[in-house]
VEXDREN-2710 file (C-alpha; in Angstrom, 1 decimal):
% VEXDREN-2710
k/r/px/py/pz
1/MET/104.1/209.8/-45.5
2/PRO/107.8/209.7/-44.7
3/MET/107.9/213.5/-44.2
4/ASP/104.9/213.3/-41.9
5/PHE/106.7/210.7/-39.8
6/VAL/109.9/212.8/-39.7
7/ALA/107.8/215.8/-38.6
8/GLN/106.1/213.8/-35.9
9/VAL/109.4/212.5/-34.6
10/TYR/110.9/216.0/-34.6
11/ALA/107.8/217.3/-32.8
12/TYR/108.3/214.6/-30.1
13/LEU/112.0/215.1/-29.7
14/GLN/112.2/218.9/-29.9
15/PRO/110.9/219.6/-26.3
16/GLY/113.7/217.3/-25.0
17/GLY/116.2/220.1/-25.7
18/ILE/119.9/219.8/-26.6
19/VAL/120.4/216.5/-24.7
20/MET/118.3/214.8/-27.3
21/PHE/121.0/215.2/-30.0
22/PRO/123.7/213.1/-28.4
23/LEU/121.0/210.6/-27.2
24/VAL/119.7/210.1/-30.7
25/ILE/123.2/209.9/-32.3
26/SER/124.4/207.3/-29.8
27/SER/121.2/205.3/-30.2
28/VAL/121.5/205.3/-34.0
29/CYS/125.2/204.3/-33.8
30/MET/124.3/201.5/-31.4
31/TRP/121.6/200.1/-33.7
32/VAL/123.9/200.3/-36.7
33/LEU/126.5/198.2/-34.9
34/ILE/123.9/195.8/-33.6
35/ILE/122.5/195.2/-37.1
36/ASP/126.1/194.7/-38.4
37/ARG/126.9/192.1/-35.8
38/VAL/123.6/190.2/-36.3
39/LEU/124.2/190.0/-40.0
40/TYR/127.9/189.0/-39.5
41/TYR/127.1/186.2/-37.0
42/ARG/124.3/185.0/-39.4
43/GLN/126.8/184.8/-42.2
44/LEU/129.4/183.0/-40.1
45/GLY/126.8/180.3/-39.1
46/ARG/124.9/180.0/-42.4
47/ASP/127.9/179.8/-44.8
48/ASP/130.0/177.6/-42.6
49/ILE/131.0/174.0/-43.2
50/PRO/130.4/171.0/-40.8
51/LEU/133.3/169.9/-38.6
52/ARG/133.5/166.6/-40.5
53/GLN/133.9/168.5/-43.8
54/ALA/136.6/170.7/-42.3
55/VAL/138.6/167.5/-41.3
56/GLY/138.0/166.2/-44.8
57/MET/139.4/169.4/-46.4
58/LEU/142.4/169.2/-44.1
59/ALA/143.1/165.6/-45.3
60/ALA/142.5/166.5/-48.9
61/LYS/144.6/169.7/-48.6
62/ALA/141.9/171.6/-50.5
63/ALA/140.3/174.8/-49.3
64/PRO/136.5/174.8/-49.2
65/ALA/135.0/176.3/-52.3
66/GLY/132.6/179.2/-51.7
67/ALA/132.3/178.7/-48.0
68/THR/132.9/181.9/-45.9
69/GLY/132.0/180.7/-42.4
70/LEU/134.1/180.5/-39.3
71/ARG/135.5/176.9/-39.8
72/ALA/135.9/177.5/-43.5
73/GLY/137.9/180.6/-42.9
74/VAL/140.2/178.9/-40.4
75/VAL/140.8/175.9/-42.7
76/THR/141.4/178.1/-45.7
77/ALA/144.0/180.3/-43.8
78/PHE/145.7/177.2/-42.4
79/LEU/146.0/175.4/-45.7
80/ALA/147.6/178.5/-47.2
81/GLU/150.3/178.5/-44.6
82/ARG/150.7/174.8/-43.8
83/THR/154.3/173.6/-43.8
84/GLY/154.1/169.8/-43.3
85/ASP/155.9/169.9/-40.0
86/ARG/153.4/168.6/-37.4
87/ASP/154.5/170.8/-34.5
88/LEU/154.8/173.9/-36.6
89/ASP/151.5/173.3/-38.2
90/LYS/149.8/173.1/-34.8
91/LYS/151.2/176.6/-34.0
92/ILE/150.1/177.9/-37.4
93/LEU/146.6/176.5/-36.7
94/ASP/146.5/178.3/-33.4
95/ARG/147.6/181.5/-35.1
96/CYS/144.9/181.2/-37.7
97/ALA/142.3/180.7/-35.0
98/MET/143.7/183.7/-33.0
99/ARG/143.4/185.9/-36.1
100/ALA/139.7/184.9/-36.4
101/ARG/138.9/185.6/-32.8
102/PRO/139.0/189.5/-32.7
103/SER/136.4/189.7/-35.5
104/ILE/134.0/187.7/-33.4
105/ARG/134.1/190.2/-30.5
106/ARG/134.5/193.3/-32.6
107/ALA/132.2/196.2/-31.5
108/LEU/130.5/194.3/-28.7
109/ALA/132.1/196.4/-25.9
110/LEU/131.1/199.6/-27.8
111/ILE/127.5/198.3/-28.1
112/ALA/127.3/197.7/-24.4
113/THR/128.8/201.1/-23.6
114/LEU/126.3/202.9/-25.9
115/ALA/123.4/201.0/-24.3
116/ALA/124.7/202.0/-20.8
117/VAL/125.2/205.6/-21.8
118/ALA/121.6/206.1/-23.1
119/PRO/119.9/206.3/-19.7
120/LEU/122.7/208.6/-18.5
121/PHE/121.8/211.0/-21.3
122/GLY/118.2/210.6/-20.2
123/LEU/119.2/211.5/-16.6
124/LEU/121.1/214.5/-17.8
125/GLY/118.0/215.7/-19.6
126/THR/116.0/215.1/-16.4
127/VAL/118.4/217.3/-14.5
128/THR/118.5/220.1/-17.1
129/GLY/114.7/220.0/-17.3
130/MET/114.3/220.3/-13.6
131/ILE/116.8/223.2/-13.5
132/THR/114.7/224.9/-16.2
133/THR/111.6/224.3/-14.1
134/PHE/113.1/225.8/-11.0
135/ASP/114.4/228.8/-12.9
136/VAL/110.8/229.4/-14.0
137/ILE/109.5/229.0/-10.5
138/ALA/112.2/231.5/-9.3
139/LEU/111.1/234.1/-11.8
140/PHE/107.3/233.6/-11.9
141/GLY/106.5/231.5/-8.8
142/THR/104.1/228.6/-9.1
143/GLY/101.3/230.6/-10.6
144/ASN/102.4/230.0/-14.2
145/PRO/102.0/226.3/-15.0
146/LYS/102.4/226.8/-18.7
147/ALA/105.9/228.2/-18.2
148/MET/106.8/225.3/-15.9
149/ALA/105.5/222.7/-18.4
150/GLY/108.5/223.2/-20.8
151/GLY/111.0/222.1/-18.1
152/ILE/108.9/219.2/-16.9
153/SER/108.3/218.1/-20.5
154/GLU/112.1/218.2/-21.2
155/ALA/112.8/216.1/-18.1
156/LEU/110.2/213.4/-18.9
157/ILE/110.9/213.1/-22.7
158/THR/114.7/212.7/-22.2
159/THR/114.1/210.1/-19.4
160/GLN/111.7/208.2/-21.5
161/SER/113.9/208.3/-24.6
162/GLY/117.0/207.2/-22.7
163/LEU/115.2/204.2/-21.3
164/THR/113.6/203.4/-24.6
165/ALA/117.1/203.3/-26.2
166/ALA/118.8/201.5/-23.3
167/ILE/116.4/198.6/-22.6
168/PRO/116.5/196.9/-26.1
169/GLY/120.1/197.9/-26.4
170/LEU/121.1/196.0/-23.3
171/PHE/119.0/193.0/-24.3
172/MET/120.7/192.9/-27.7
173/SER/124.2/193.4/-26.2
174/THR/123.6/190.3/-24.0
175/TYR/122.3/188.3/-26.9
176/LEU/125.3/189.2/-29.1
177/MET/127.7/188.4/-26.2
178/ARG/126.2/184.9/-25.9
179/ARG/126.3/184.4/-29.7
180/ALA/130.0/185.4/-29.7
181/GLY/130.7/183.0/-26.9
182/ARG/129.1/180.2/-28.9
183/LEU/131.1/181.0/-32.0
184/GLU/134.3/181.1/-29.9
185/GLY/133.4/177.7/-28.5
186/ARG/132.9/176.4/-32.1
187/LEU/136.3/177.9/-33.0
188/ASP/138.0/176.1/-30.0
189/GLU/136.3/172.8/-30.9
190/THR/137.4/173.1/-34.5
191/VAL/141.1/173.8/-33.6
192/ALA/141.1/170.9/-31.1
193/VAL/139.7/168.4/-33.6
194/LEU/141.9/169.6/-36.5
195/LYS/145.0/169.3/-34.3
196/ARG/144.2/165.6/-33.7
197/HIS/144.0/165.0/-37.4
198/LEU/147.3/166.7/-38.3
END
């Protein structure tokens, strides 16, 4: 069954020509990154501690056991570097939050770029397919529809594939950007509350 599926996919993509290779590679890379971000955001939310518990950990000077979420990571890093000086500890807390921030936005720009590139590859395939069609018309005229069908098929398959990759990719990119924004808001809220309890 899997070999039949691979053969069907190859039979579908093969008329698209050389443009299908970068289109498929960019689509696969985009979905690998999307799945990675979805799982990472789920872990940050599921394994996190409530804000009240983060404040309690700060007061007890004990790192949360087994928690790997966003707040837990910031509290753990802060407690490892805490000095006891209130002003210095606030700066250390800011630095701990700053170190957590890049991992939230990691790969989001690349996902958006790959989603935007997919229809451009489709457009490139459309142009190359039409060039092939016009070359056939120049050689044989319009009396050979079978020869023209290859170029038209290349143009349509690459366009369809580019749009099929781009539409869900753009949707997921927007979803992940919103999710990252919510996590950054949670991070800012955590830092503000912890600073009041130092």
